C-alpha positions as CSV (number, residue, x, y, z in Angstrom):
1,M,-53.9,-45.2,-3.9
2,S,-55.0,-47.8,-6.4
3,V,-57.2,-50.5,-4.9
4,E,-58.2,-53.6,-6.9
5,V,-60.8,-56.0,-5.5
6,R,-60.5,-59.5,-7.0
7,A,-63.6,-60.3,-9.1
8,E,-64.7,-63.2,-6.9
9,V,-64.5,-61.0,-3.8
10,A,-66.3,-58.1,-5.4
11,E,-69.1,-60.3,-6.6
12,A,-69.5,-61.8,-3.1
13,L,-69.6,-58.4,-1.4
14,F,-72.2,-57.1,-4.0
15,A,-74.4,-60.1,-3.3
16,G,-74.0,-59.9,0.5
17,A,-72.3,-63.2,0.6
18,P,-69.8,-64.1,3.4
19,V,-66.2,-62.8,2.9
20,V,-63.3,-63.2,5.3
21,A,-60.1,-61.1,5.1
22,L,-56.7,-62.6,5.7
23,E,-53.5,-60.8,6.3
24,S,-50.2,-61.2,4.3
25,T,-47.7,-60.4,7.0
26,L,-48.3,-63.9,8.3
27,I,-47.1,-65.2,5.0
28,S,-44.1,-63.0,4.6
29,H,-42.9,-62.5,8.2
30,G,-44.9,-64.8,10.5
31,L,-43.9,-68.3,9.2
32,P,-40.8,-69.8,7.7
33,R,-40.6,-71.2,4.1
34,P,-42.2,-73.4,2.7
35,D,-44.7,-73.5,5.6
36,N,-45.9,-69.9,4.9
37,L,-47.2,-70.6,1.4
38,E,-48.8,-73.9,2.5
39,I,-50.6,-72.3,5.4
40,A,-51.7,-69.3,3.2
41,R,-53.3,-71.8,0.8
42,E,-54.8,-73.9,3.5
43,A,-56.3,-70.9,5.3
44,E,-58.1,-69.9,2.1
45,R,-59.3,-73.5,1.6
46,M,-60.6,-73.6,5.1
47,V,-62.6,-70.4,4.6
48,R,-64.1,-71.8,1.3
49,A,-64.9,-75.1,3.0
50,E,-67.1,-73.2,5.5
51,G,-69.0,-71.5,2.8
52,A,-67.2,-68.1,2.6
53,V,-64.9,-66.3,0.2
54,P,-61.3,-65.7,1.3
55,A,-59.7,-62.3,0.6
56,T,-56.0,-62.3,1.4
57,I,-54.9,-58.7,1.3
58,G,-51.5,-57.3,0.2
59,V,-49.8,-54.6,-1.8
60,V,-48.3,-55.5,-5.2
61,G,-46.4,-52.9,-7.1
62,G,-48.0,-50.1,-5.2
63,T,-51.5,-51.4,-5.8
64,V,-53.7,-52.8,-2.9
65,R,-55.0,-56.2,-3.8
66,I,-58.1,-57.3,-2.0
67,G,-57.9,-61.0,-2.7
68,L,-54.5,-62.2,-3.9
69,E,-54.1,-64.5,-6.9
70,E,-52.0,-67.6,-6.6
71,D,-48.9,-65.9,-8.1
72,E,-49.3,-63.0,-5.7
73,L,-49.5,-65.4,-2.7
74,K,-46.2,-66.9,-4.0
75,L,-44.7,-63.5,-4.2
76,M,-45.5,-62.7,-0.6
77,A,-44.2,-66.1,0.5
78,T,-40.9,-66.1,-1.5
79,L,-39.7,-62.5,-2.0
80,D,-36.8,-61.6,0.3
81,Q,-37.2,-58.6,2.6
82,I,-40.7,-57.7,1.5
83,P,-41.7,-54.6,3.4
84,K,-44.0,-55.1,6.4
85,L,-46.8,-52.4,6.0
86,S,-48.8,-51.1,8.9
87,A,-51.7,-48.6,8.1
88,R,-49.4,-45.6,8.2
89,D,-47.1,-47.2,5.5
90,L,-49.8,-47.7,2.9
91,G,-49.4,-44.2,1.4
92,P,-45.6,-44.3,1.0
93,A,-45.7,-47.9,-0.4
94,A,-48.3,-46.8,-3.0
95,A,-46.4,-43.7,-4.0
96,K,-43.2,-45.7,-4.5
97,G,-44.8,-48.5,-6.3
98,S,-43.6,-51.0,-3.7
99,H,-44.7,-54.5,-2.8
100,G,-45.8,-54.9,0.8
101,A,-47.3,-57.4,3.3
102,T,-50.1,-56.0,5.4
103,T,-50.2,-56.2,9.1
104,V,-53.4,-56.5,11.2
105,A,-53.8,-52.7,11.3
106,A,-53.3,-52.3,7.5
107,T,-55.4,-55.4,6.7
108,A,-58.3,-54.3,8.9
109,H,-58.2,-50.8,7.4
110,L,-58.3,-52.1,3.8
111,A,-60.8,-54.8,4.6
112,A,-63.2,-52.1,6.0
113,L,-62.5,-49.9,2.9
114,A,-63.7,-52.8,0.7
115,G,-66.7,-53.5,2.9
116,I,-65.4,-56.8,4.5
117,R,-66.6,-57.2,8.1
118,L,-64.7,-60.4,9.2
119,F,-61.0,-60.7,9.5
120,A,-59.1,-63.8,10.7
121,T,-55.5,-63.7,11.9
122,G,-53.2,-65.4,14.4
123,G,-52.6,-63.0,17.2
124,L,-53.4,-59.3,17.7
125,G,-50.6,-56.7,18.2
126,G,-50.5,-55.0,21.6
127,V,-48.7,-53.1,24.3
128,H,-45.1,-54.3,24.5
129,R,-43.3,-55.0,27.7
130,E,-41.6,-51.9,29.1
131,A,-43.8,-49.7,27.0
132,R,-43.6,-47.0,29.7
133,E,-40.0,-46.4,28.5
134,S,-40.3,-47.4,24.8
135,W,-43.8,-46.2,24.0
136,D,-44.0,-49.3,21.9
137,V,-47.7,-50.0,21.3
138,S,-49.0,-51.7,18.2
139,A,-51.0,-49.7,15.7
140,D,-53.4,-52.6,15.6
141,L,-55.1,-51.3,18.8
142,A,-55.8,-47.7,17.7
143,T,-56.9,-48.9,14.2
144,L,-59.5,-51.2,15.7
145,A,-61.0,-48.2,17.6
146,R,-61.9,-46.6,14.2
147,T,-62.4,-49.5,11.9
148,P,-65.7,-51.5,11.7
149,V,-64.1,-55.0,11.4
150,A,-64.4,-58.0,13.7
151,V,-61.0,-59.6,14.1
152,V,-61.0,-63.3,15.1
153,C,-57.7,-64.0,16.8
154,S,-56.1,-66.0,19.6
155,G,-55.5,-63.1,21.8
156,V,-52.1,-61.5,21.8
157,K,-48.7,-63.2,22.0
158,S,-47.3,-63.8,25.5
159,I,-44.3,-61.7,24.5
160,L,-46.5,-58.7,25.0
161,D,-47.9,-57.1,28.1
162,V,-51.4,-58.8,28.0
163,P,-53.1,-56.9,30.9
164,A,-51.9,-53.6,29.6
165,T,-53.1,-54.5,26.1
166,L,-56.6,-55.2,27.5
167,E,-56.6,-52.0,29.4
168,Y,-55.6,-50.1,26.3
169,L,-58.4,-51.7,24.3
170,E,-60.9,-50.8,27.1
171,T,-59.7,-47.1,27.0
172,L,-60.2,-47.1,23.2
173,G,-63.6,-48.5,23.6
174,V,-63.0,-51.7,21.5
175,P,-65.2,-54.5,22.7
176,V,-63.4,-57.8,23.4
177,V,-65.3,-61.0,23.7
178,G,-64.2,-64.6,24.2
179,F,-65.5,-67.3,22.0
180,R,-67.0,-69.8,24.5
181,T,-64.7,-68.5,27.2
182,E,-64.3,-65.6,29.7
183,R,-60.6,-66.0,29.8
184,F,-58.4,-64.1,27.3
185,P,-56.2,-66.5,25.4
186,G,-52.4,-66.1,25.3
187,F,-51.8,-67.2,21.7
188,Y,-49.7,-70.3,22.2
189,L,-51.5,-70.8,25.5
190,T,-55.3,-71.4,26.1
191,D,-55.4,-68.9,28.9
192,S,-53.2,-65.8,29.3
193,G,-54.3,-65.4,32.9
194,S,-56.5,-62.3,32.1
195,P,-60.3,-62.5,32.5
196,L,-62.9,-61.1,30.1
197,D,-66.2,-59.6,30.9
198,W,-68.1,-61.0,28.0
199,A,-68.3,-64.2,25.9
200,V,-70.3,-65.3,22.9
201,E,-71.5,-68.9,22.9
202,D,-71.7,-69.6,19.2
203,E,-71.3,-68.1,15.7
204,G,-74.8,-66.8,15.6
205,E,-74.4,-64.8,18.8
206,A,-71.1,-63.4,17.4
207,A,-72.9,-62.4,14.2
208,R,-75.7,-60.7,16.2
209,L,-73.1,-58.7,18.1
210,I,-71.4,-57.5,14.9
211,Q,-74.8,-56.5,13.5
212,T,-75.8,-54.7,16.8
213,L,-72.7,-52.5,17.1
214,P,-73.6,-50.0,14.3
215,E,-77.3,-50.0,15.4
216,L,-76.1,-48.6,18.8
217,G,-74.0,-45.9,17.1
218,F,-70.7,-47.8,17.1
219,E,-70.6,-47.9,13.3
220,H,-66.8,-47.1,13.3
221,S,-65.8,-49.4,16.0
222,G,-64.0,-52.7,15.6
223,L,-64.4,-55.9,17.6
224,V,-62.1,-58.5,19.0
225,I,-63.3,-62.1,19.1
226,A,-60.8,-64.1,21.1
227,N,-60.7,-67.7,20.1
228,P,-58.4,-69.9,22.4
229,I,-56.6,-72.9,21.1
230,P,-57.9,-76.0,23.0
231,E,-55.9,-76.9,26.1
232,E,-54.8,-80.2,24.6
233,E,-53.4,-78.5,21.6
234,Q,-51.6,-75.6,23.4
235,L,-47.8,-75.3,23.7
236,D,-46.5,-77.0,26.9
237,P,-46.7,-74.2,29.5
238,E,-43.3,-75.0,31.0
239,L,-41.6,-75.0,27.6
240,H,-43.4,-71.8,26.7
241,D,-42.3,-70.0,29.9
242,R,-38.7,-71.1,29.3
243,A,-38.7,-70.0,25.7
244,L,-40.3,-66.7,26.7
245,R,-37.7,-66.0,29.4
246,T,-34.7,-66.7,27.2
247,G,-36.2,-64.8,24.3
248,L,-36.8,-61.7,26.3
249,E,-33.2,-61.9,27.6
250,E,-31.8,-62.2,24.1
251,L,-34.1,-59.4,22.8
252,K,-32.7,-57.0,25.4
253,L,-29.1,-58.1,24.7
254,R,-29.4,-57.5,21.0
255,G,-31.4,-54.3,21.3
256,V,-34.2,-55.4,19.0
257,R,-37.1,-52.9,18.9
258,G,-40.3,-51.9,17.1
259,K,-41.7,-54.0,14.4
260,D,-38.7,-56.3,14.5
261,V,-39.6,-57.6,17.9
262,T,-42.4,-60.0,17.0
263,P,-40.6,-61.8,14.1
264,F,-37.4,-62.1,16.2
265,L,-39.3,-63.7,19.1
266,L,-41.3,-66.0,16.9
267,A,-38.1,-67.3,15.4
268,H,-36.6,-67.7,18.9
269,F,-39.7,-69.6,20.0
270,A,-39.4,-71.9,17.0
271,R,-35.8,-72.7,17.8
272,E,-36.3,-73.1,21.6
273,T,-39.3,-75.4,21.2
274,Q,-37.8,-77.4,18.3
275,G,-40.7,-76.5,16.1
276,E,-43.6,-77.0,18.5
277,S,-44.5,-73.3,18.6
278,L,-44.7,-73.4,14.8
279,R,-47.1,-76.4,15.0
280,V,-49.3,-74.4,17.4
281,N,-49.1,-71.3,15.3
282,K,-50.3,-73.2,12.2
283,R,-53.3,-74.6,14.2
284,I,-54.2,-71.2,15.5
285,I,-54.3,-69.6,12.0
286,L,-56.4,-72.4,10.6
287,R,-58.8,-72.5,13.6
288,N,-59.3,-68.7,13.4
289,A,-59.9,-68.8,9.6
290,R,-62.6,-71.5,10.1
291,L,-64.3,-69.6,12.9
292,A,-64.3,-66.3,11.0
293,A,-65.8,-68.0,8.0
294,R,-68.5,-69.6,10.1
295,I,-69.4,-66.2,11.7
296,A,-69.3,-64.5,8.2
297,V,-71.8,-67.1,7.0
298,A,-74.1,-66.5,10.0
299,L,-73.8,-62.8,9.6
300,S,-74.7,-63.0,5.9
301,A,-77.8,-65.1,6.8
302,L,-78.8,-62.7,9.5
303,D,-78.4,-59.7,7.1
304,H,-80.6,-61.4,4.5
305,A,-83.2,-62.4,7.1
306,T,-83.5,-58.8,8.4
307,R,-83.8,-57.0,5.1
C-alpha cells in the first residue's frame, strides 16, 4: 500500500515534536454537512493552538494520507457514499484505488505505522448490545490490543454495551484510564455508570503512562484515555434515555446491523434531540482534540528530557 506522510507531519515526527492523529470517518459519516467540514477544520486548529501538529488520516485514490490537505478534507466531507474503512478494509481499498474514510481501528493502525502516539476521536467502538447473538464487536478493541497508540475519547456511545466493552478491553489487556475521573464516560453523558480502576490527574501523568508502557514490555499495546464531557455540558439524561430507547426500537424494526448501526443511531439521536446531541458531539470532538494535543506536548517534552 502506498502511504504518504504530509511534509509538515513528517518533519514534526523526525524532530520529535508533538503530533496528534485525527480520524476521517467523523467527517464523512459522523456529522452532517456542513458541520462535518467545519468541525474537521476546527479540530485541526485546536490541536495547533495547543502546540501540536494535526494529522487527519484518510485514503485518497488508494493512497493513505497521513495529514490531509484542505482539498482532501473537503473530499471527505462532501463526497457521497465514501467508503468507511476499518483496518481490514485498507488492503482492498488500496488495491482498487478507492477513496476511504478511516475508522478508529484503521486510523490507530495507520497512526502507529507513521510513528504517531496520540490519537483523538469522539467515541470508541465497542461491544454492541445483543452481541451474544450477533457477534457484533468493533474492530477498534482488538486493534488497540496490538497498536501502540493512546486514544483520547469520551468513552463509548451509550448505544453500545458499556460494561461488556470494558470487560472485553480488560480481556485484551488494554489499559483504560479516566482523565481526572474514575467513572467511565458515556459519550453524550458524563458518566456511563461503569467505574474505572485508574485515573490520571493531568497531561503530564498521562504522558508518563504512555512512556512507561513500552518500558514494561507493552510496546505493542494501546491505551484508552477516557475524557468525560463536563456535567453541565452533557446531553439531558432524560432526553438521552428517551432517544436511546426509541432508537434501539427503530434499529430492531428496520434490521440495521454492522457498521451501519452507529451512523443510523447518531442520526436518530440528532432528530430526537432536535440537534442537541449534535451540539454535544461537536464539543466532545474539540475537547478531545485539545486534550490529546496537550498530552502530546507533554510527551514530547518528556522524551526530550529523558534522552
